[in-house]
N, C-alpha and C positions, 0 to 999 in steps of 0.2 A: 503495499499498499504506499509506503514510504518513499521505495522507488518511483511509483507512478506519478506521485505529487513532484517531485523531483524533475523527472522528466518534463510534465506538463510546465513545472515552471520555467525550466530551461527552454522549451519550446517558445514559451510566452513572450521569455526576454529575448530570444533571438529574432524572434521575428519583429517584436515592436522597437527594437533598438533601430536608430536612423529610418526610422518610417513612423508618420502618424496617421493617417488614415490614407489606405489604400484606395487605388481608384476606382476597381471594379470588384464587386462581391463575388462573383462566381471565379473571377482569377486567385483570389484570395483564399479563398475556401479549396480549391485544387490545389492550391500551394501548400496550404497546411495539410490536407488530406496527405500529399504524398509524401511531406515530412514525419506525418506520424506512422505511416506505413514504412518507411524506411526505418523507425526505429522499432519496430515491429508491434506496436498499438494497434488493436484490432477491436476492442469491444469500446467505442466512442460515437458520437453521433456530433455532428457539427451543424449550426442551425442560424442563419443570420434573420435578426432581427431588427426592427425600427427603434432607435434610439428614445427610451421613454416609454416604451412600450411595459407595461405589469411585469415585474419577475414572476415567474413559477412560483407555485404556492407550495412550499416546502413540506407542508403539511397534507399534499396529494400523497396519497399511496399508488407506489406502482406494483401492478395487480399480480404480474408475474413474479415478483420479488418479495412479495408484502414489507417491503418497507419504505421510508419517504423517498422521493423522487429525487433527484440529482439536480440542484437550484443550476449547476453549471458554471464556467468561469468565463470572463469575456479574455479574448485572446487578441483581439484589436478592433481597428475601425475600418469603416468603408464606403464607399459612395460619399465620397467628402465629406467624412464624419457623420452622417444621417443614421448612417446603421452600425451592428456591432456582428461579431462573430462568436457563437456561445459554443464551447466544448462541453461536453458533459460525457461522462463515465456510463457506462450501460451494467 
């Protein structure tokens, strides 16, 4: 579990260093997906959301796991800062 946090943290840091808002969300998402796959991470989801969208309610129960849903982490922004890319573990 700690290793997963380290990988996600290093991925987020490597993506955010030198960048502020990526131009195309789909290109940014594809770049992140390729980096996650290169690191061998398979159980995740990436979602593009508008900034200001209400966050996922952590009290919701993921039916397949019977535990709270992962609210996710913001990996970066895109579309001139109007949207965010959210990483969630499955």
